[in-house]
C-alpha positions as CSV (number, residue, x, y, z in Angstrom):
1,M,14.5,-72.5,32.7
2,E,16.2,-74.5,29.9
3,T,15.2,-77.7,28.1
4,A,17.2,-80.8,27.3
5,T,15.8,-83.6,25.1
6,L,17.6,-86.9,25.6
7,G,17.2,-90.5,24.5
8,G,19.0,-93.3,26.4
9,G,17.0,-96.4,25.8
10,C,13.8,-96.9,27.8
11,F,12.4,-93.6,28.8
12,W,11.2,-95.0,32.1
13,C,14.8,-95.4,33.3
14,V,16.0,-92.0,32.2
15,E,13.0,-90.2,33.5
16,A,13.2,-91.8,36.9
17,A,16.7,-90.5,37.4
18,F,16.1,-86.9,36.2
19,N,12.9,-86.5,38.3
20,E,15.1,-86.9,41.4
21,L,17.7,-84.2,40.6
22,K,17.8,-80.8,42.2
23,G,17.1,-78.1,39.7
24,V,14.9,-80.3,37.5
25,Q,11.5,-78.9,37.3
26,Q,10.0,-81.6,35.1
27,A,11.1,-84.7,33.2
28,L,8.5,-85.9,30.7
29,S,8.6,-89.2,28.7
30,G,7.9,-88.9,25.0
31,Y,9.1,-89.3,21.5
32,S,11.4,-87.2,19.2
33,G,13.3,-87.6,16.0
34,G,10.7,-89.3,13.8
35,T,8.5,-88.6,10.8
36,V,5.0,-89.2,12.2
37,A,3.1,-86.5,14.0
38,N,1.7,-87.4,17.4
39,P,2.9,-91.0,17.4
40,T,1.5,-93.6,19.8
41,Y,3.7,-96.0,21.9
42,R,2.6,-98.9,19.7
43,Q,3.7,-97.0,16.5
44,V,7.0,-96.1,18.0
45,C,7.6,-99.6,19.2
46,T,7.5,-100.9,15.6
47,G,10.6,-98.8,14.8
48,G,8.8,-97.6,11.7
49,T,8.2,-94.0,12.8
50,G,11.8,-93.1,13.3
51,H,11.2,-91.7,16.8
52,A,13.4,-92.4,19.8
53,E,12.0,-92.8,23.3
54,V,13.2,-89.6,25.0
55,V,12.9,-87.6,28.1
56,Q,12.4,-83.9,27.9
57,V,14.0,-82.3,30.9
58,T,13.1,-78.8,32.1
59,F,15.8,-77.5,34.4
60,D,17.1,-74.4,36.2
61,P,20.6,-73.8,34.9
62,Q,21.3,-71.8,38.1
63,V,21.0,-75.0,40.0
64,I,22.2,-77.7,37.5
65,S,24.1,-77.0,34.3
66,Y,23.4,-78.5,30.9
67,Q,26.8,-80.2,31.2
68,E,25.8,-81.8,34.5
69,I,22.5,-82.9,32.9
70,L,24.6,-84.6,30.2
71,E,27.0,-86.2,32.7
72,V,24.0,-87.7,34.5
73,F,22.5,-88.8,31.1
74,F,25.7,-90.6,30.2
75,S,25.9,-92.3,33.6
76,V,22.4,-93.8,33.4
77,H,22.7,-95.6,30.1
78,D,25.2,-97.2,27.8
79,P,26.1,-94.8,25.0
80,T,28.2,-97.5,23.2
81,T,25.4,-99.8,22.0
82,L,23.8,-98.9,18.7
83,N,20.0,-99.0,18.9
84,R,19.8,-100.9,22.1
85,Q,19.9,-100.8,25.9
86,G,20.1,-104.2,27.4
87,N,17.2,-106.3,26.1
88,D,15.5,-103.3,24.6
89,V,16.4,-103.4,20.9
90,G,15.5,-101.1,18.0
91,T,16.1,-97.6,16.8
92,Q,13.6,-96.2,19.3
93,Y,16.1,-97.1,22.0
94,R,19.1,-95.3,20.4
95,S,21.3,-93.0,22.4
96,V,20.6,-89.5,21.2
97,I,20.9,-85.9,22.3
98,F,18.5,-83.5,20.6
99,Y,20.2,-80.1,21.1
100,H,18.1,-76.9,21.4
101,S,20.8,-74.3,20.7
102,P,24.3,-74.0,19.3
103,E,25.6,-73.8,22.9
104,Q,23.9,-77.2,23.7
105,K,25.4,-78.7,20.6
106,A,28.9,-77.5,21.5
107,T,28.5,-78.7,25.1
108,A,27.3,-82.1,24.0
109,E,30.2,-82.5,21.6
110,A,32.7,-81.5,24.2
111,V,31.2,-83.9,26.8
112,V,31.4,-86.8,24.3
113,K,34.9,-85.9,23.4
114,E,35.9,-85.8,27.0
115,L,34.3,-89.1,27.8
116,A,36.0,-90.7,24.8
117,A,39.4,-89.3,25.8
118,D,38.9,-90.6,29.4
119,Q,38.1,-94.0,27.9
120,T,35.1,-94.2,30.3
121,W,33.9,-97.1,28.1
122,H,35.9,-99.7,26.2
123,D,33.8,-99.2,23.0
124,P,33.2,-96.0,21.0
125,I,30.3,-93.8,22.0
126,V,27.6,-94.0,19.3
127,T,25.3,-91.2,20.8
128,Q,23.8,-89.1,18.0
129,I,23.9,-85.3,18.5
130,V,21.2,-83.9,16.3
131,P,19.0,-80.7,16.2
132,F,15.8,-80.8,18.1
133,K,12.7,-80.5,15.9
134,E,9.6,-81.8,17.8
135,F,8.7,-83.5,21.0
136,F,5.5,-85.5,21.5
137,V,4.5,-86.3,25.1
138,A,4.0,-90.1,25.7
139,E,0.7,-91.4,26.9
140,D,-0.1,-90.7,30.6
141,Y,0.6,-94.2,31.8
142,H,4.3,-93.7,30.8
143,Q,4.8,-90.6,33.0
144,E,6.5,-91.3,36.3
145,Y,6.3,-95.0,35.5
146,Y,9.0,-96.1,37.9
147,R,7.6,-94.1,40.8
148,L,4.1,-95.4,40.2
149,N,5.0,-99.0,39.2
150,G,8.2,-99.8,41.0
151,Q,7.1,-103.3,42.0
152,Q,6.6,-104.4,38.4
153,P,9.2,-107.0,37.3
154,Y,10.8,-104.7,34.6
155,C,11.2,-102.0,37.2
156,Q,12.7,-104.4,39.8
157,F,15.2,-106.1,37.5
158,V,16.2,-103.3,35.1
159,I,15.4,-99.8,36.7
160,S,16.0,-100.4,40.4
161,P,19.7,-101.5,40.0
162,K,20.3,-98.4,37.8
163,M,18.6,-96.1,40.3
164,A,20.5,-97.6,43.3
165,K,23.8,-96.8,41.5
166,F,22.5,-93.3,40.4
167,R,21.4,-92.4,43.9
168,K,24.7,-93.5,45.4
169,T,26.7,-91.5,42.7
170,Y,24.6,-88.4,42.8
171,R,23.5,-88.4,46.5
172,E,24.4,-84.7,47.0
173,K,22.4,-83.6,43.9
174,L,19.2,-85.3,44.8
175,K,16.0,-83.4,45.8
176,R,15.5,-85.5,48.9
């Protein structure tokens, strides 16, 4: 098993997608990249801890490669908006890849370079690629939020449209 730690805005959105992929054993919402040990959601939301909302993905590289993990990551958020995803604004919503090895760093840099060359987006990619240091699991009520709370307005208006597009694009890579 390998681990990827990725921040692409609200962790509910990113986690929902990764939990449906073949080869993903677990996707946990949490916090990474800050200066406070064991931060709470309230602390992270202030922007004062330096943490990003992230999803830590444990996956089987024999089933899904790290490059494929990154391709999904870049398809479920906008990597061109600095410190924001839609109405979610602040450094905690930044686009960031916390790499766990030199190989992950090289793959992340190559994927970003390829996406930029393909001009997938009109604006430059602002995704940070930084070394992984620590991951703090978010509170229990954040785990599998979309699956458990899909009828909530935020889920209906923000996550559901992203998930519909994700499921259509990655139909053959889904667990179900």
